[in-house]
N, C-alpha and C positions, 0 to 999 in steps of 0.2 A: 067452517067454524063450528056449525051445529054438529057435524060428525065428530069433530075433535072433542067438543064438550060432552058428547054422548059416550066418550071412552074409546072411540076408534082411532086412537092416536097413532098406532103403528101404520095403519093404512093411509092416514092423512100424511104422515111423514114420508112414506114411500112415494106417494103421488107428488109431493112437493119436490123431492129429490129428482124425480123423473123430469118434472117441468124445468128445474134448474139446469139439468144437463142438456135438455133440448134447447133452452135459451142460449146456453153457452155455445152449442154447436151452430146455432143460427146467428152467432155474433151479437146477440141481444144482451150485452154485458150489464147494462143497468138493471134489466129485469132479473138476470141471473144473480146479481149482487143482492137485490131486494129479496129474492126467494131464499138466498142463503141466510140473510138476516132473520127472515121469518122462521126458517128451520131451526136456527140456533135458539131463538126465543121459545119455540114450541118444545124443543128438547129440554130447556131449563124448566119449563112448567111440568113436563112429564117427570123429570128427575125429582122435582120438589114433591110432586104428588106421591111418588113411590116412597120417598123418605117419610113424608107425613109428619114432619117435625119442625116446629118453629121455636125460636128463642129470642129473648129480649136483649141478650148480650152476644157479642162475637165469641164464637167457640171454634176450637179445632178438636175434632173427635177422632181418636187414634185407635183403630182396631188392629189386633195382632193375631196371626195364624202361624203355627209351626208344624213342620213335618220333617222329623229327623234333623238333618243339617240345613234344611231350607226354611226360610221365613218370609212372611209378607206383612208389611204394615200398610193399612189403608187409612187415609186421612180424609175426613169430611171437613170442609172449610165452610162454616156457617158465618155469613156476614149479612148485616142488616136484617136479621131475623130469618133468613132463607139460606138454602144450600147454594153457595157460590160455585163450588167445584169440588171434585174429589180426585185424589191421586193415589196410586199404589206405589210402594217402594219395596223392591225385592232384594233378597240377599241369599247367598249360598255359604256353605262352610261355617255354619253357626253351631257346629257340634261343641259341646262343653260350655256354651254360653247360656246363662239363665234368661228367662223372659225379662226379668228386671234389668239385667245388664244390656240386653238388646234394646229395650225401650229407652233406657237412660242414655245410651250412646246416640240413638236416633234423635232424641229431644235435644241433647246438647249440640250435636253437629248441625241438625237442620235449622234450629232457631239461631245459631250463630251467624247464619246467612240470610235469614228471613227478614224482609223489609216490613212485614205486617204481622205483628204479634197480637193474639186475641186477648180478650178479657179472661178466658178460662180454657184450660185443657182438660178434656175428659179422657181418662186413661184406663186401660184394663187392669193395671197393677200399679202399686206404689213404685216410686223411683228409688234407686240407690242414692244416698246422700241428698234426700229430697229437700232438706232445708237449704243446703247450698245451691241446689238448682233453682229453687224458688227465688232466692236472693239474686242470683245471677240473671234470671229472666227479668226481675224488677229493674236491674241496672240497664238491661238492653232496652226495655220498653219505657222506662221512666215512671212506671207505676206497677202495681201488683198484678201478677198473672196467677189466677187461682188454679191449683192442681186438684182435680177431683176424680175419685174412683167411685162411680155410681153403683149403688147396690140395688136400687129399685126405681120404679116410676119411669117417666118418659126418657130421662137421661140414660137409664139402664137399657131401655129398649133401643135407643139410637146407637148405643155402644154395641149391643148385640148385632145390630144390622151392619155396623162397620166391620165387626169381626167376621160376619158371614161373607161380606164382600171380599175381605182379605182371604178367606178360605177359598172362595171361588176363583179369585185371581191366581192364587198359589197353585191350585189344581190345574188350571189352564196352562200356567207357565211351566209346570212340570212336564206336560205333554210336549211343549216346545223344546225344553231342555233334552227330553228323550230323543226328539227328532234331530237336534243338534249333535247329540252323542252318536247317533247312528251315522251321520255324515262324517263326523270326526273319525270314527272307527273305520269307515270305508276309505277315507283319505290315507290313514295310517297303513291299512292293508295294501292299498295300491302302491304306496311308496316302498313298502317292504318288497313287493314283487318286482317293481321296476328297477330298484337299486340293488336287489339281492341282499337285503339286510337280514341278519339272523332273527330279528323279531320286529314287530311293528314299532315305529319310533314314537315312544311316549313323550320324551323330552327332546326338543329340537333347539339348538342354539345357532344363531346366525350373526355373522360379523361383517361390518362395512367400514370403509375408510372414507373420511371427508376432509378436504383441504381446499385452499384457494391458491393455486399456482405454487404449491409446496409450503405455504405458510399456515400456521395455526392448525397443524394436522392433528386430527382426533380420530377415534374409532368407537364403534358401538358394538355391544353384545346384547342381543335380545333373546328372550327365552319363551318358548311356547311349550306348555304341557297339556296333554290331552286336547290339543287343537286350540287352546286358549292362551292368550298372552299372560305370562306370569311376571308382572312388572316388579315385584319385590326382588326378583333375581336379575333384573337388567343391570348391566354395568357399562360404564363409559371410561375411555382411556385418553389421556393426552400422550401423544407420541413423544418419547423422550430421547431416543437414540438415533433417529433418522433425520438427516438434513435434506431439505428440498422435497421434491415430489417423487416419492418412490413407494408406490402402493404395495409392491411385493415385500419390501423390507419392513414396511409399517405393519403389514398383516402378520409377518413373522414375529415382530416384537410383541404384538398384542396376544397372539396365541401362546407365546412363551410365558408371558406374565399370567395369563388366565390359567393355563394348565400346570404351571409350577405351583400356583396357589392350590389347585386341586390335589396335586401330589402331596404338598405340605399338609393340607387338611386331612387327607386320608392316612398319611404317615402318623399324624398325631393320634388318630383313632386306633392305630395299630403300631405302637412304637417298636415292635420287634421285627417289622417288615420294612423294606425300602418303600419309598413312595409309590413307585410303579407297581411293586408287588401287592401293596395294600389296595391300590386302585383295581388291579386285576382280580384280586380276591373278592372285593366288594361286588364287582360286576358278576362274577360267577355265582356267588351265593344268591344275590338278588335274582339272577336269571333262573336258577333252579326253583326259587320260591315262586316265581311267576310262570312256571311251566315251560320255560324256554329250553331248547335243546342244549345239552351240555357240550358245547363246542368251544374250542380255544378262542374263537373270534366273537363269542357271544357277548353282548352288552347287556348290562342289567339296568332296569329303570332306576333312577336315582331315589335315594331315601327322601322321605318327606322332611322339609325344613321346618324349623319352629314356626316360621311365619305362616305355614300352611294351615295351622290350626286356628288362625285368627279369622273370625268371621268378617266379611266385608261387604258393604254396599258400594258398588262402583260409582265413582264420579269425582266430585271436586272436593278438595280439602276446604277446611274452614277458611274464610277470608282472612288475609293477613291484617286487615284493618279492623277486624272485630275479634273480640276475645272468644276463645273456644270455651265451651261449658266446663263447669267444674267436674272433676272426677270422671271425665269421659274415658271410656276404655278404648281398646284398639278397634272396635267395630266401626266401620265407616259406611256411609249410606249413599244411595244413588238418587239423584234428582230425577223426577219423572220426565217422560218424553213430552215435549210441548204439544199443545193442542188436543192430543187424544188422551185416552185413559190407559194407554199401555204403560208398561214399566220396563226399566232397563235391566239387562243382565248384570250380574254382580261379580266383581273380582276384587282385587286388592285396592286399598284406598290410595288415592293420588296424594302426592305431597306438594310438590312445587315444580312447575315446568322449568324454572330458571334458578332453582336453589341447588343445594347439595344433593338433592334427590329429585328425580323426575318420575312420578308414578311409582315411587318406591325404588327407583334405580340409584345405585351407589356409584360413586367415583372410586376407582380401584386404588387411589393414592392414599387411602386412610389406613395403611398397613400398621399393625400393632395396636389398633384401637377399635377393632371390630367387635360387634356383638356376636354371641354364639350363633344366632340365626344367620348373620351375614357369613360367618365362617362355614356354616353348614351349606349355605347356598354355593359358596365357592367349591365345596367338596362334592356337590352333585355332578354326576357324570352324564353327559348327553348321549342319547341313542343315535343322534345324527348331528353332524356339524355342517353348516352351509356357509361357505365364504362367497361374498358377492364378487363375482368376476369369473373369468373363463379359465383356460388351461394354465395360464401363467400364474394367476393367484393361487390356484389349486396346487400347483407344483411347489410353490413357496411354502404353502401351508403344510403339505405333506412332509417336507424337509424337517419342519419343527416337530411334528408328531413322531417322526422316526428318531430324531435327536432325543426326545423325551421318552422314547420306548412306549409310545401310546398308539401304535399302529392298529390296535384292535378297535379303536373308535372310528366308526364310519365317517368319512368326510367327502363332501362333493363341492364342486364349484358351479355357481349359477351364473351363466353368461347373461349380460344385460340385453343383448340382442337375441330375439327369438326365444328367450327363456329356456335355453338348453342346459341340461345338467351334465357335468363332466365328472367321471370317476377316475381315480388314480389308475395308472397303467392301462388306460383305454383311450384310444385316439378318437373314437366315435362317440358323439354326445348322445344322451338319452333325451328324447322329446316326449314329454307327457301329453296325452290327449288333451285338446284344447278345452274340453268340457268336463274333464275329470276332477273329482274332489281333491286328488293329490296336487294337481296344478294350482287349484284355488288356495290350498293351504300354503304351498311354497310361495306363491305370490304374496299372500298376507304377511308371512314371516319376513320375506325380503323387503317389502314396502315398509314394514315397521322398523327394521334395522336401518334402512335409508333415512326414514323420518327422524329417528332418534339421533343418528350421527349428524344430520344436517342441523337439527336444533341445537345440539351441543357445540358444533362448529361455529354457528352464528353467535352464540353466547361468548365463546372464547375470542372470536374475531372482534366482537364489539368491545370487550374489555381491553383487548390488546390495542385497538385503535385509540381508546380513551387514555390508556396509560401513555402512549406515545405523545399525545397532545399535552400531557401534564409534565413531560420530561424536563422541559426547559423553564418551567415556572420557578422563580427563585423562592427558596424557603419551603418548597414542597418536595420532600424526599420520599423514599419508599414507604415509610410508616404512615405518613400523612396521606399519601396516595391511596393506600389500602383503606384507611379510615374514610376517605371521601367516597371511594367506590362503594363501601358498605353502606354509607349513609344515603347517597344519591343514585348510584347505579348507572347513571348516564351523564354525558356532557350536557345534554339538553336540560336535565334537572338542575345541574350545577349553574348553568347560565340563568335559569329562572330564579335561583336562590338569591337572597340578599347577602350583603357582606356580613351582617349579623348572623345569619343562618350558617354561612360558611365558617365563620369564626367559632360557632358553637360546636362544631365537630370535634370530638376528642383529639387532642394533640395539636389542633390548629390555633394560631394566634390571629389577632386582628390585622397585623401587618401582612401575614401570609395570605389571609383571606382577601385583602385588598389587592395584593400582587396577582393572586389567582383570578380575581374578577377582571382585572385589567388585561390579563393574558387571554382569557377565553371570551371576553366580550359579553354583551347582554343577550 
C-alpha cells in the first residue's frame, strides 16, 4: 500500500498480477478472486489519477481523431464525479465525411441504445441539427442533456486528453490494420499461385445452398473484398424453380439469377454492347488499370459501389424498440469490446438479422425497385467464385457460366471434407497448406456463406411452419396471415397476445381474433 501511494503503481500492479496467477495455478481460487478485485480497484485509482478530473454531474466526454479515411472516437464516462470507464470506437472509410457528420452519427446511434444517459456531453465540435438532437436526447432521458463544446478551463483540458487518447488508439490500430493488410495480400498471392489465377483475387464470392429434406430451400451469396466481408453486397435467394432436394439444380438457378443481373447491369452501363461483351470489356479495362497482364482470361477488380464511400463503424443497428436519432447519416458505429479497452474493426453497418436485410444483405427478389448502389453491387464482377461442394456442384456451376458465356470468371468448388479445392477440367483437387493464409481466408469465406444460408433458411422455415398452422383458422386468409406475421412474428407471440391485441391487427376482426385464439390455444 505504501509503495502504491508513493507512486510505484506499475510495480505494485505487476506484483499483484503475479500473485493472482500463482494463486490460480495453486487452485487457491478465493485468493485469486480477491487479488483480481484488488487489481481492478487499483487500476481504477490509477486511471482516475491520470485523468485528474472530477465533476459534480455525470458527463460523457467524446474525443475525436482523424487520419485520412480512418477515425477514432474516445469516450470518457464520468459517473459519480469520477472516471467510470473509457471506450474507443474505430471507423474506416470515412473519406468525404466531415467531423461534424461523424460526430453526429455517433451520438445519434450510440445513445439510441444507451441505457445510461449523462447530464452533459462534452464534444469537440457542434453537431449537425443540434437543436433536434438535443430534443431527441431529452425524450430518451426524460430530462435535458446539455451539449457543450468547451473552449477553456478544466473541461477543455479533459477534452484535449480524450482527443489525445483517441489519437494514440488510432495510431496503434493503424499498425494492426497494416498487419492485417499484409496477411490479406499474402493470402491473395497464395490463392493466385495455387489456383493459377490471372491476378490476386480482390473480390471473392461464395455460394451455399440450405434446405431441410428438400423443403424451404434457400441460397446465400457472401462477398469478401480485400480479405474482409462486404456485407452490403451479400445476397440471399429463395429457390424458385427446383422441387425437392437437388443442390446441383439449386446452385445453377442461383448462379443464373446472380450473373444475369450482372450482365444486365453492365449492359445498361454500355447499351451498345451485349451483356457479356460489356462484362468482358469492363474486366479488361480494369485489369489494365491495375497493372494486370492483358490476357483474354484476365479478370478486373470490380468497380467501387456507391456504398463503399459510406463510412461505417461495425456493429449493431439501432434497437428496433428505441428511436434512431434525428438526421442521422449513413455512418454506423461499433460497440467497444467488453472488459478491455480495445476497439473493434469497422465495416458496414448492420441492419437486421431477421429483416429484409442482414448486415446490409439484400434479398434478390426486389427486382425493379433497387437503389443505384444495389444495382452497382450486382454489376460488380468477382475475381473468384467459390461454390460450397465438390466436383458435382462445380460441374453444375460451370454449365451455367458456359451458358452465360462467362467462362473467364475463375470458379472453384470447395469440398466439405478435407477442404479440397476443385478446378474445372481437373480431376485432382488442390490442397492448400494447413497453416497457409490462403486456407484461412477460404475457410472464413466458406463459413460465412454457410452461416448466412442457415440463418435465412431457419427464418423461412419458421415462417412456413407458422403459416401452415394458420391455414385452417376460419376467417384468417392470406392478407390477415401476412398482417399477423408482420405484427407478431411467431406463434409463441400470438399465443401470448390477448384477443383484443389480435383484433387490433390491421384487417382483423374480433370474431376472427376469437377463432384464432381458439385454434392456437394459450
